[in-house]
ZAPA-492239 format. One record per residue: residue in three letters; y negated, z negated, x of N, C-alpha, C in turn; residue number from 0. Coordinates in nm, 2 decimals, decimal comma, always signed. Atoms other than C-alpha are relative to their C-alpha. Example, Ala and Ser with C-alpha at 12.3 -4.5 7.8 and 13.67 -1.06 7.14 Angstrom:
BEGIN
+------+--------+--------+--------+--------+--------+--------+--------+--------+--------+-----+
! code !    n_y !    n_z !    n_x !   ca_y !   ca_z !   ca_x !    c_y !    c_z !    c_x ! pos !
+------+--------+--------+--------+--------+--------+--------+--------+--------+--------+-----+
!  ALA !  +0,12 !  +0,00 !  +0,09 !  +0,45 !  -0,78 !  +1,23 !  -0,12 !  +0,00 !  +0,09 !   0 !
!  SER !  +0,11 !  +0,00 !  -0,09 !  +0,11 !  -0,71 !  +1,37 !  -0,11 !  -0,08 !  -0,08 !   1 !
+------+--------+--------+--------+--------+--------+--------+--------+--------+--------+-----+
***
This chain:
BEGIN
+------+--------+--------+--------+--------+--------+--------+--------+--------+--------+-----+
! code !    n_y !    n_z !    n_x !   ca_y !   ca_z !   ca_x !    c_y !    c_z !    c_x ! pos !
+------+--------+--------+--------+--------+--------+--------+--------+--------+--------+-----+
!  MET !  -0,01 !  -0,02 !  +0,14 !  -0,09 !  +0,35 !  +1,75 !  -0,14 !  +0,03 !  -0,06 !   0 !
!  ILE !  +0,13 !  -0,03 !  +0,07 !  -0,37 !  +0,51 !  +1,54 !  +0,03 !  +0,01 !  -0,15 !   1 !
!  VAL !  +0,00 !  -0,02 !  +0,14 !  -0,44 !  +0,51 !  +1,17 !  -0,10 !  +0,11 !  -0,03 !   2 !
!  ARG !  +0,09 !  -0,11 !  +0,03 !  -0,58 !  +0,84 !  +1,04 !  +0,03 !  +0,06 !  -0,13 !   3 !
!  ALA !  -0,02 !  -0,07 !  +0,13 !  -0,61 !  +1,06 !  +0,73 !  +0,13 !  +0,08 !  +0,02 !   4 !
!  TYR !  -0,12 !  -0,08 !  +0,00 !  -0,28 !  +1,22 !  +0,64 !  -0,03 !  +0,15 !  +0,01 !   5 !
!  GLU !  +0,01 !  -0,15 !  -0,01 !  -0,22 !  +1,59 !  +0,71 !  +0,13 !  +0,05 !  -0,07 !   6 !
!  LYS !  -0,11 !  -0,06 !  +0,06 !  +0,02 !  +1,83 !  +0,55 !  +0,13 !  -0,02 !  +0,08 !   7 !
!  LYS !  -0,12 !  +0,01 !  -0,09 !  +0,26 !  +1,80 !  +0,85 !  +0,06 !  -0,14 !  -0,01 !   8 !
!  ASP !  -0,05 !  +0,14 !  +0,01 !  +0,30 !  +1,42 !  +0,77 !  +0,08 !  -0,02 !  -0,12 !   9 !
!  LEU !  -0,06 !  +0,03 !  +0,13 !  +0,43 !  +1,46 !  +0,42 !  +0,14 !  -0,03 !  +0,00 !  10 !
!  GLU !  -0,15 !  +0,03 !  +0,00 !  +0,80 !  +1,46 !  +0,50 !  +0,02 !  -0,14 !  +0,04 !  11 !
!  SER !  -0,01 !  +0,14 !  -0,04 !  +0,77 !  +1,13 !  +0,68 !  -0,06 !  -0,09 !  -0,10 !  12 !
!  MET !  +0,06 !  +0,09 !  +0,10 !  +0,54 !  +0,98 !  +0,42 !  +0,09 !  -0,01 !  -0,12 !  13 !
!  ILE !  -0,09 !  +0,00 !  +0,12 !  +0,78 !  +1,07 !  +0,14 !  +0,12 !  -0,09 !  +0,03 !  14 !
!  GLN !  -0,12 !  +0,08 !  -0,04 !  +1,07 !  +0,92 !  +0,33 !  -0,03 !  -0,15 !  +0,01 !  15 !
!  ILE !  +0,03 !  +0,14 !  -0,01 !  +0,89 !  +0,59 !  +0,41 !  -0,03 !  -0,05 !  -0,14 !  16 !
!  TRP !  +0,03 !  +0,05 !  +0,14 !  +0,75 !  +0,56 !  +0,05 !  +0,13 !  -0,02 !  -0,08 !  17 !
!  ASN !  -0,12 !  +0,01 !  +0,08 !  +1,09 !  +0,63 !  -0,10 !  +0,09 !  -0,12 !  +0,05 !  18 !
!  GLU !  -0,07 !  +0,11 !  -0,05 !  +1,25 !  +0,37 !  +0,13 !  -0,05 !  -0,13 !  -0,06 !  19 !
!  VAL !  +0,05 !  +0,12 !  +0,07 !  +1,02 !  +0,10 !  -0,02 !  +0,04 !  +0,00 !  -0,14 !  20 !
!  ILE !  -0,04 !  -0,01 !  +0,14 !  +1,10 !  +0,22 !  -0,37 !  +0,15 !  -0,04 !  -0,01 !  21 !
!  GLU !  -0,14 !  +0,03 !  +0,00 !  +1,47 !  +0,21 !  -0,30 !  +0,03 !  -0,15 !  +0,03 !  22 !
!  GLU !  -0,02 !  +0,14 !  -0,03 !  +1,45 !  -0,14 !  -0,16 !  -0,02 !  -0,09 !  -0,13 !  23 !
!  GLY !  +0,01 !  +0,06 !  +0,13 !  +1,32 !  -0,24 !  -0,51 !  -0,06 !  -0,14 !  +0,00 !  24 !
!  VAL !  +0,05 !  +0,13 !  +0,00 !  +1,13 !  -0,55 !  -0,40 !  -0,15 !  -0,01 !  +0,02 !  25 !
!  ALA !  +0,15 !  +0,00 !  -0,02 !  +0,76 !  -0,44 !  -0,36 !  -0,08 !  +0,09 !  -0,09 !  26 !
!  PHE !  +0,08 !  -0,09 !  +0,08 !  +0,64 !  -0,13 !  -0,54 !  +0,05 !  +0,00 !  -0,15 !  27 !
!  PRO !  -0,04 !  -0,01 !  +0,14 !  +0,64 !  -0,10 !  -0,92 !  +0,07 !  +0,13 !  -0,04 !  28 !
!  GLN !  -0,06 !  -0,13 !  +0,03 !  +0,75 !  +0,26 !  -0,91 !  +0,15 !  -0,01 !  +0,01 !  29 !
!  GLU !  -0,15 !  -0,01 !  -0,01 !  +1,12 !  +0,34 !  -0,97 !  +0,04 !  +0,14 !  +0,03 !  30 !
!  GLU !  -0,04 !  -0,14 !  -0,03 !  +1,11 !  +0,72 !  -0,94 !  -0,03 !  +0,04 !  +0,14 !  31 !
!  LEU !  +0,02 !  -0,04 !  -0,14 !  +1,15 !  +0,86 !  -0,59 !  -0,08 !  +0,13 !  +0,00 !  32 !
!  LEU !  +0,07 !  -0,12 !  -0,01 !  +0,92 !  +1,13 !  -0,47 !  +0,08 !  +0,11 !  +0,06 !  33 !
!  ASN !  -0,06 !  -0,11 !  -0,06 !  +1,04 !  +1,47 !  -0,38 !  -0,11 !  +0,09 !  +0,07 !  34 !
!  ASN !  +0,10 !  -0,09 !  -0,07 !  +0,87 !  +1,76 !  -0,19 !  -0,11 !  +0,04 !  -0,09 !  35 !
!  ILE !  +0,10 !  -0,04 !  +0,09 !  +0,68 !  +1,86 !  -0,50 !  -0,09 !  -0,12 !  -0,05 !  36 !
!  THR !  +0,07 !  +0,12 !  +0,05 !  +0,59 !  +1,52 !  -0,65 !  -0,07 !  -0,07 !  +0,11 !  37 !
!  GLY !  +0,07 !  +0,07 !  -0,11 !  +0,51 !  +1,38 !  -0,31 !  -0,13 !  +0,06 !  +0,04 !  38 !
!  VAL !  +0,12 !  -0,07 !  -0,03 !  +0,26 !  +1,65 !  -0,23 !  -0,11 !  -0,04 !  -0,10 !  39 !
!  GLU !  +0,10 !  +0,03 !  +0,11 !  +0,09 !  +1,59 !  -0,57 !  -0,05 !  -0,14 !  +0,01 !  40 !
!  PHE !  +0,04 !  +0,14 !  +0,00 !  +0,10 !  +1,21 !  -0,54 !  -0,10 !  -0,03 !  +0,11 !  41 !
!  PHE !  +0,09 !  +0,04 !  -0,11 !  -0,06 !  +1,18 !  -0,20 !  -0,13 !  +0,08 !  +0,00 !  42 !
!  ALA !  +0,13 !  -0,07 !  +0,02 !  -0,32 !  +1,45 !  -0,27 !  -0,08 !  -0,05 !  -0,11 !  43 !
!  SER !  +0,08 !  +0,05 !  +0,11 !  -0,42 !  +1,28 !  -0,59 !  -0,07 !  -0,14 !  +0,03 !  44 !
!  GLN !  +0,06 !  +0,13 !  -0,04 !  -0,53 !  +0,96 !  -0,41 !  -0,14 !  +0,02 !  +0,05 !  45 !
!  THR !  +0,13 !  -0,01 !  -0,06 !  -0,89 !  +0,89 !  -0,31 !  +0,01 !  +0,02 !  +0,15 !  46 !
!  TYR !  -0,02 !  -0,01 !  -0,15 !  -0,76 !  +0,86 !  +0,05 !  +0,14 !  -0,04 !  +0,02 !  47 !
!  SER !  -0,13 !  +0,03 !  -0,04 !  -0,42 !  +0,86 !  +0,20 !  +0,00 !  +0,00 !  +0,16 !  48 !
!  ALA !  +0,01 !  +0,01 !  -0,15 !  -0,36 !  +0,76 !  +0,57 !  +0,14 !  -0,04 !  +0,05 !  49 !
!  VAL !  -0,12 !  +0,02 !  -0,07 !  -0,08 !  +0,73 !  +0,82 !  -0,02 !  -0,08 !  +0,12 !  50 !
!  ALA !  -0,01 !  +0,07 !  -0,13 !  +0,00 !  +0,50 !  +1,11 !  +0,09 !  +0,09 !  +0,09 !  51 !
!  GLU !  -0,07 !  -0,10 !  -0,08 !  +0,10 !  +0,74 !  +1,39 !  +0,00 !  -0,05 !  +0,15 !  52 !
!  ASP !  -0,01 !  +0,02 !  -0,14 !  +0,23 !  +0,68 !  +1,74 !  -0,07 !  +0,11 !  +0,07 !  53 !
!  GLU !  +0,08 !  -0,11 !  -0,07 !  -0,02 !  +0,87 !  +1,96 !  +0,08 !  +0,09 !  +0,10 !  54 !
!  ASN !  -0,08 !  -0,07 !  -0,09 !  +0,24 !  +0,97 !  +2,21 !  +0,11 !  +0,08 !  -0,06 !  55 !
!  SER !  -0,12 !  -0,07 !  +0,06 !  +0,55 !  +1,06 !  +2,00 !  -0,04 !  +0,08 !  -0,13 !  56 !
!  HIS !  +0,04 !  -0,06 !  +0,13 !  +0,35 !  +1,16 !  +1,69 !  +0,09 !  -0,04 !  -0,12 !  57 !
!  THR !  -0,09 !  +0,06 !  +0,10 !  +0,60 !  +0,95 !  +1,49 !  -0,08 !  -0,07 !  -0,10 !  58 !
!  ILE !  +0,07 !  +0,08 !  +0,11 !  +0,47 !  +0,82 !  +1,15 !  +0,08 !  -0,12 !  -0,03 !  59 !
!  TYR !  -0,06 !  +0,13 !  +0,03 !  +0,55 !  +0,45 !  +1,11 !  -0,03 !  -0,06 !  -0,13 !  60 !
!  GLY !  +0,05 !  +0,06 !  +0,12 !  +0,36 !  +0,37 !  +0,80 !  -0,11 !  +0,08 !  -0,07 !  61 !
!  LEU !  +0,10 !  -0,08 !  +0,08 !  +0,11 !  +0,48 !  +0,54 !  -0,07 !  -0,10 !  -0,10 !  62 !
!  TYR !  +0,06 !  +0,07 !  +0,12 !  -0,13 !  +0,36 !  +0,27 !  -0,07 !  +0,11 !  -0,09 !  63 !
!  ILE !  +0,08 !  -0,08 !  +0,10 !  -0,29 !  +0,51 !  -0,04 !  -0,11 !  -0,09 !  -0,05 !  64 !
!  LEU !  +0,12 !  +0,07 !  +0,06 !  -0,63 !  +0,41 !  -0,18 !  -0,05 !  +0,08 !  -0,12 !  65 !
!  HIS !  +0,04 !  -0,07 !  +0,12 !  -0,75 !  +0,49 !  -0,53 !  -0,07 !  -0,11 !  -0,09 !  66 !
!  PRO !  +0,07 !  +0,09 !  +0,09 !  -0,96 !  +0,34 !  -0,81 !  +0,11 !  -0,09 !  -0,07 !  67 !
!  ASN !  -0,09 !  +0,09 !  +0,07 !  -0,80 !  +0,04 !  -0,98 !  -0,02 !  +0,02 !  -0,15 !  68 !
!  ASN !  +0,04 !  -0,02 !  +0,14 !  -0,98 !  +0,13 !  -1,31 !  -0,10 !  +0,10 !  -0,01 !  69 !
!  VAL !  +0,10 !  -0,11 !  +0,02 !  -1,25 !  +0,36 !  -1,45 !  -0,13 !  -0,07 !  -0,05 !  70 !
!  GLY !  +0,12 !  +0,04 !  +0,07 !  -1,60 !  +0,34 !  -1,58 !  -0,07 !  -0,12 !  +0,07 !  71 !
!  ARG !  +0,07 !  +0,12 !  -0,05 !  -1,77 !  +0,00 !  -1,54 !  +0,09 !  -0,08 !  +0,10 !  72 !
!  CYS !  -0,09 !  +0,07 !  -0,10 !  -1,47 !  -0,12 !  -1,33 !  +0,04 !  +0,10 !  +0,11 !  73 !
!  GLY !  -0,03 !  -0,11 !  -0,10 !  -1,46 !  +0,20 !  -1,12 !  -0,03 !  -0,04 !  +0,14 !  74 !
!  HIS !  +0,03 !  +0,05 !  -0,14 !  -1,60 !  +0,01 !  -0,82 !  +0,11 !  -0,08 !  +0,06 !  75 !
!  ILE !  -0,12 !  +0,08 !  -0,05 !  -1,27 !  -0,18 !  -0,78 !  +0,11 !  +0,10 !  +0,04 !  76 !
!  CYS !  -0,11 !  -0,09 !  -0,04 !  -1,00 !  +0,00 !  -0,58 !  +0,12 !  -0,08 !  +0,02 !  77 !
!  ASN !  -0,13 !  +0,05 !  -0,02 !  -0,64 !  -0,06 !  -0,52 !  +0,07 !  +0,07 !  +0,12 !  78 !
!  THR !  -0,08 !  -0,07 !  -0,11 !  -0,41 !  +0,02 !  -0,22 !  +0,14 !  -0,04 !  -0,01 !  79 !
!  SER !  -0,14 !  +0,03 !  -0,02 !  -0,04 !  +0,03 !  -0,15 !  +0,03 !  +0,03 !  +0,14 !  80 !
!  TYR !  -0,04 !  -0,02 !  -0,14 !  +0,11 !  +0,00 !  +0,20 !  +0,15 !  +0,01 !  +0,01 !  81 !
!  ALA !  -0,14 !  -0,01 !  -0,03 !  +0,44 !  +0,11 !  +0,33 !  +0,02 !  +0,02 !  +0,15 !  82 !
!  VAL !  -0,04 !  -0,01 !  -0,14 !  +0,59 !  +0,06 !  +0,67 !  +0,15 !  +0,03 !  +0,01 !  83 !
!  SER !  -0,14 !  -0,02 !  -0,02 !  +0,92 !  +0,20 !  +0,79 !  +0,08 !  -0,13 !  +0,03 !  84 !
!  SER !  -0,08 !  +0,12 !  -0,03 !  +1,19 !  -0,07 !  +0,79 !  +0,03 !  -0,02 !  +0,14 !  85 !
!  LYS !  -0,03 !  +0,01 !  -0,14 !  +1,26 !  +0,01 !  +1,15 !  -0,11 !  -0,05 !  +0,08 !  86 !
!  ASN !  +0,12 !  +0,03 !  -0,08 !  +0,91 !  -0,07 !  +1,25 !  -0,08 !  -0,12 !  -0,06 !  87 !
!  ARG !  +0,07 !  +0,12 !  +0,05 !  +0,82 !  -0,38 !  +1,05 !  +0,00 !  -0,11 !  +0,10 !  88 !
!  GLY !  +0,02 !  +0,11 !  -0,10 !  +0,70 !  -0,69 !  +1,24 !  -0,08 !  +0,04 !  +0,12 !  89 !
!  GLN !  +0,07 !  -0,05 !  -0,12 !  +0,49 !  -0,48 !  +1,48 !  -0,15 !  +0,01 !  -0,03 !  90 !
!  HIS !  +0,14 !  +0,01 !  +0,04 !  +0,15 !  -0,55 !  +1,30 !  -0,05 !  +0,14 !  -0,04 !  91 !
!  ILE !  +0,04 !  -0,12 !  +0,06 !  +0,14 !  -0,20 !  +1,16 !  -0,07 !  -0,02 !  -0,13 !  92 !
!  GLY !  +0,06 !  +0,03 !  +0,13 !  +0,07 !  -0,34 !  +0,82 !  -0,14 !  -0,05 !  +0,01 !  93 !
!  LYS !  +0,14 !  +0,05 !  -0,02 !  -0,24 !  -0,52 !  +0,95 !  -0,09 !  +0,11 !  +0,04 !  94 !
!  MET !  +0,08 !  -0,11 !  -0,03 !  -0,37 !  -0,20 !  +1,10 !  -0,03 !  +0,08 !  -0,12 !  95 !
!  LEU !  +0,02 !  -0,08 !  +0,12 !  -0,32 !  -0,02 !  +0,77 !  -0,10 !  -0,07 !  -0,09 !  96 !
!  VAL !  +0,09 !  +0,08 !  +0,09 !  -0,50 !  -0,30 !  +0,57 !  -0,14 !  +0,01 !  +0,06 !  97 !
!  LEU !  +0,13 !  +0,00 !  -0,05 !  -0,79 !  -0,31 !  +0,81 !  -0,06 !  +0,14 !  -0,01 !  98 !
!  ASP !  +0,05 !  -0,14 !  +0,02 !  -0,83 !  +0,07 !  +0,80 !  -0,04 !  +0,02 !  -0,15 !  99 !
!  SER !  +0,03 !  -0,02 !  +0,14 !  -0,81 !  +0,06 !  +0,42 !  -0,13 !  -0,07 !  -0,05 ! 100 !
!  LEU !  +0,12 !  +0,07 !  +0,03 !  -1,09 !  -0,19 !  +0,40 !  -0,12 !  +0,08 !  +0,04 ! 101 !
!  HIS !  +0,11 !  -0,09 !  -0,05 !  -1,31 !  +0,04 !  +0,61 !  -0,01 !  +0,12 !  -0,09 ! 102 !
!  GLN !  +0,00 !  -0,12 !  +0,08 !  -1,21 !  +0,35 !  +0,40 !  -0,05 !  -0,04 !  -0,14 ! 103 !
!  ALA !  +0,04 !  +0,04 !  +0,14 !  -1,27 !  +0,16 !  +0,07 !  -0,15 !  -0,01 !  +0,00 ! 104 !
!  LYS !  +0,15 !  +0,00 !  -0,01 !  -1,63 !  +0,08 !  +0,18 !  -0,06 !  +0,14 !  +0,01 ! 105 !
!  LYS !  +0,05 !  -0,13 !  -0,02 !  -1,68 !  +0,43 !  +0,30 !  +0,00 !  +0,08 !  -0,13 ! 106 !
!  HIS !  -0,01 !  -0,07 !  +0,13 !  -1,57 !  +0,56 !  -0,04 !  -0,08 !  -0,08 !  -0,11 ! 107 !
!  GLU !  +0,09 !  +0,07 !  +0,09 !  -1,82 !  +0,32 !  -0,20 !  +0,06 !  -0,09 !  -0,11 ! 108 !
!  PHE !  -0,06 !  +0,10 !  +0,08 !  -1,58 !  +0,08 !  -0,36 !  -0,06 !  -0,14 !  +0,04 ! 109 !
!  ARG !  +0,06 !  +0,13 !  -0,03 !  -1,71 !  -0,28 !  -0,38 !  +0,11 !  -0,12 !  +0,01 ! 110 !
!  ILE !  -0,11 !  +0,11 !  +0,00 !  -1,38 !  -0,48 !  -0,43 !  +0,13 !  +0,08 !  +0,02 ! 111 !
!  LEU !  -0,14 !  -0,05 !  -0,01 !  -1,02 !  -0,42 !  -0,32 !  +0,09 !  -0,10 !  -0,06 ! 112 !
!  GLN !  -0,08 !  +0,09 !  +0,08 !  -0,77 !  -0,57 !  -0,56 !  +0,15 !  +0,05 !  +0,01 ! 113 !
!  PHE !  -0,15 !  -0,03 !  +0,00 !  -0,39 !  -0,59 !  -0,53 !  +0,05 !  -0,06 !  -0,14 ! 114 !
!  ASN !  -0,04 !  +0,04 !  +0,13 !  -0,24 !  -0,61 !  -0,88 !  +0,13 !  -0,08 !  -0,01 ! 115 !
!  ALA !  -0,13 !  +0,05 !  +0,02 !  +0,11 !  -0,71 !  -0,81 !  +0,07 !  -0,03 !  +0,13 ! 116 !
!  VAL !  -0,07 !  +0,04 !  -0,12 !  +0,20 !  -0,88 !  -0,48 !  +0,11 !  -0,09 !  -0,04 ! 117 !
!  VAL !  -0,12 !  +0,08 !  +0,04 !  +0,55 !  -1,02 !  -0,53 !  -0,01 !  -0,13 !  +0,08 ! 118 !
!  GLU !  +0,02 !  +0,14 !  -0,05 !  +0,53 !  -1,40 !  -0,47 !  +0,09 !  -0,02 !  +0,13 ! 119 !
!  ASN !  -0,08 !  +0,03 !  -0,11 !  +0,82 !  -1,40 !  -0,23 !  -0,02 !  +0,09 !  +0,12 ! 120 !
!  ASN !  +0,04 !  -0,09 !  -0,11 !  +0,66 !  -1,13 !  -0,01 !  -0,09 !  -0,08 !  +0,09 ! 121 !
!  THR !  +0,08 !  +0,10 !  -0,08 !  +0,54 !  -1,41 !  +0,23 !  -0,08 !  +0,07 !  +0,11 ! 122 !
!  TYR !  +0,07 !  -0,06 !  -0,11 !  +0,45 !  -1,18 !  +0,52 !  -0,13 !  +0,07 !  -0,06 ! 123 !
!  ALA !  +0,12 !  -0,06 !  +0,06 !  +0,22 !  -0,97 !  +0,30 !  -0,11 !  -0,10 !  -0,05 ! 124 !
!  ARG !  +0,10 !  +0,10 !  +0,05 !  +0,06 !  -1,27 !  +0,14 !  -0,07 !  -0,07 !  +0,11 ! 125 !
!  TYR !  +0,06 !  +0,07 !  -0,11 !  +0,00 !  -1,44 !  +0,47 !  -0,10 !  +0,10 !  +0,06 ! 126 !
!  LEU !  +0,09 !  -0,10 !  -0,05 !  -0,16 !  -1,11 !  +0,60 !  -0,12 !  +0,01 !  -0,08 ! 127 !
!  TYR !  +0,11 !  -0,02 !  +0,09 !  -0,38 !  -1,07 !  +0,30 !  -0,09 !  -0,12 !  +0,01 ! 128 !
!  GLU !  +0,08 !  +0,12 !  -0,01 !  -0,50 !  -1,43 !  +0,31 !  -0,07 !  -0,01 !  +0,13 ! 129 !
!  SER !  +0,06 !  +0,01 !  -0,13 !  -0,56 !  -1,41 !  +0,68 !  -0,12 !  +0,09 !  +0,02 ! 130 !
!  LEU !  +0,11 !  -0,10 !  -0,01 !  -0,79 !  -1,11 !  +0,62 !  -0,11 !  -0,03 !  -0,11 ! 131 !
!  GLY !  +0,11 !  +0,03 !  +0,10 !  -1,00 !  -1,29 !  +0,35 !  +0,03 !  +0,03 !  -0,14 ! 132 !
!  PHE !  -0,03 !  -0,03 !  +0,14 !  -0,82 !  -1,19 !  +0,03 !  +0,02 !  -0,13 !  -0,07 ! 133 !
!  VAL !  -0,02 !  +0,12 !  +0,08 !  -0,82 !  -1,45 !  -0,25 !  +0,10 !  +0,02 !  -0,11 ! 134 !
!  GLN !  -0,10 !  -0,01 !  +0,11 !  -0,53 !  -1,51 !  -0,48 !  -0,07 !  -0,04 !  -0,13 ! 135 !
!  LEU !  +0,06 !  +0,02 !  +0,13 !  -0,64 !  -1,49 !  -0,84 !  +0,08 !  -0,09 !  -0,09 ! 136 !
!  GLY !  -0,09 !  +0,07 !  +0,09 !  -0,34 !  -1,67 !  -0,99 !  +0,14 !  +0,04 !  +0,02 ! 137 !
!  THR !  -0,14 !  -0,04 !  +0,00 !  +0,02 !  -1,62 !  -1,06 !  +0,04 !  +0,05 !  -0,14 ! 138 !
!  ILE !  -0,05 !  -0,06 !  +0,13 !  +0,18 !  -1,40 !  -1,33 !  +0,15 !  -0,03 !  +0,00 ! 139 !
!  PRO !  -0,14 !  +0,04 !  +0,00 !  +0,52 !  -1,56 !  -1,41 !  +0,09 !  +0,12 !  -0,04 ! 140 !
!  ASN !  -0,10 !  -0,11 !  +0,03 !  +0,81 !  -1,31 !  -1,40 !  -0,06 !  +0,13 !  -0,02 ! 141 !
!  GLY !  +0,08 !  -0,13 !  +0,02 !  +0,57 !  -1,02 !  -1,36 !  +0,07 !  +0,12 !  +0,07 ! 142 !
!  PHE !  -0,06 !  -0,11 !  -0,08 !  +0,80 !  -0,81 !  -1,13 !  +0,15 !  +0,00 !  -0,02 ! 143 !
!  ARG !  -0,15 !  -0,01 !  +0,01 !  +1,15 !  -0,69 !  -1,20 !  +0,06 !  +0,05 !  +0,13 ! 144 !
!  MET !  -0,07 !  -0,04 !  -0,12 !  +1,35 !  -0,68 !  -0,88 !  +0,11 !  +0,11 !  -0,02 ! 145 !
!  LYS !  -0,10 !  -0,10 !  +0,01 !  +1,60 !  -0,41 !  -0,81 !  +0,13 !  -0,05 !  -0,06 ! 146 !
!  ASP !  -0,13 !  +0,06 !  +0,05 !  +1,89 !  -0,64 !  -0,89 !  -0,02 !  -0,05 !  -0,15 ! 147 !
!  GLY !  +0,02 !  +0,03 !  +0,14 !  +1,73 !  -0,71 !  -1,24 !  -0,06 !  -0,14 !  -0,02 ! 148 !
!  HIS !  +0,06 !  +0,12 !  +0,03 !  +1,60 !  -1,06 !  -1,19 !  -0,15 !  +0,01 !  +0,02 ! 149 !
!  PHE !  +0,14 !  -0,01 !  +0,00 !  +1,23 !  -1,14 !  -1,22 !  -0,06 !  -0,10 !  +0,10 ! 150 !
!  GLU !  +0,08 !  +0,09 !  -0,10 !  +0,98 !  -1,28 !  -0,96 !  -0,14 !  +0,00 !  -0,05 ! 151 !
!  ASN !  +0,14 !  +0,01 !  +0,03 !  +0,63 !  -1,40 !  -1,00 !  -0,08 !  +0,10 !  +0,08 ! 152 !
!  ILE !  +0,09 !  -0,08 !  -0,08 !  +0,34 !  -1,17 !  -0,89 !  -0,13 !  -0,08 !  +0,01 ! 153 !
!  CYS !  +0,12 !  +0,06 !  -0,04 !  +0,02 !  -1,28 !  -0,73 !  -0,11 !  +0,10 !  +0,02 ! 154 !
!  PRO !  +0,12 !  -0,09 !  -0,03 !  -0,30 !  -1,07 !  -0,78 !  -0,09 !  -0,05 !  +0,11 ! 155 !
!  TYR !  +0,10 !  +0,03 !  -0,10 !  -0,54 !  -1,07 !  -0,49 !  -0,12 !  +0,09 !  -0,01 ! 156 !
!  TYR !  +0,12 !  -0,09 !  -0,01 !  -0,89 !  -0,94 !  -0,43 !  -0,08 !  -0,04 !  +0,12 ! 157 !
!  ARG !  +0,09 !  +0,03 !  -0,11 !  -1,15 !  -0,92 !  -0,16 !  -0,12 !  +0,09 !  -0,03 ! 158 !
!  GLU !  +0,12 !  -0,08 !  +0,01 !  -1,51 !  -0,82 !  -0,19 !  -0,03 !  +0,07 !  +0,13 ! 159 !
!  LEU !  +0,02 !  -0,09 !  -0,11 !  -1,61 !  -0,54 !  +0,04 !  -0,15 !  -0,01 !  +0,05 ! 160 !
+------+--------+--------+--------+--------+--------+--------+--------+--------+--------+-----+
***
C-alpha cells in the first residue's frame, strides 16, 4: 500500500469513497454528494489531495484532502479530511493517510494541523489522532447532526507540525 498524490485516473474511485462517507452521515459535515463535475473541481481545489493505493492491483482504498483551515493571520493552520472505503476499514489505511498528511502539511509550510469536527463517538479516529500526538481542545455539545437527525458532540483536535 502506498499513499501518493492523486491523479486524474483516480477521480472515479475518490468520488465513490468520498460519497460513501457522506451517505453514511456520521463523519463529514457535507451533505451534497459529489458528481463527475463537482468531484473534479473539489479535489483540484485542495492544497493537496492523496490516495492510498494497492501497489499490485492499483485499487484505491482511501484518500485525504489538505487545505487551509483559515486565511490571513491564521493561514498557517491547515485542515484535513480522511475517507477509507468501508470494505477496507480496520487495515490501518487511515493511519497511513494521517501520517502522510502530516508530512505534506509541513511540506506545504503549514505549522498546525487542526480537525474542527471529530464526532465524539468516532472512537477509532479519536484513538488514532491521540496516538499520533493530536491534542483535544474541548468538546462542542451537539455540534454534529447525524444522518438520522440526532445530535452528537464534536471534539476539535490540533497538532503542531
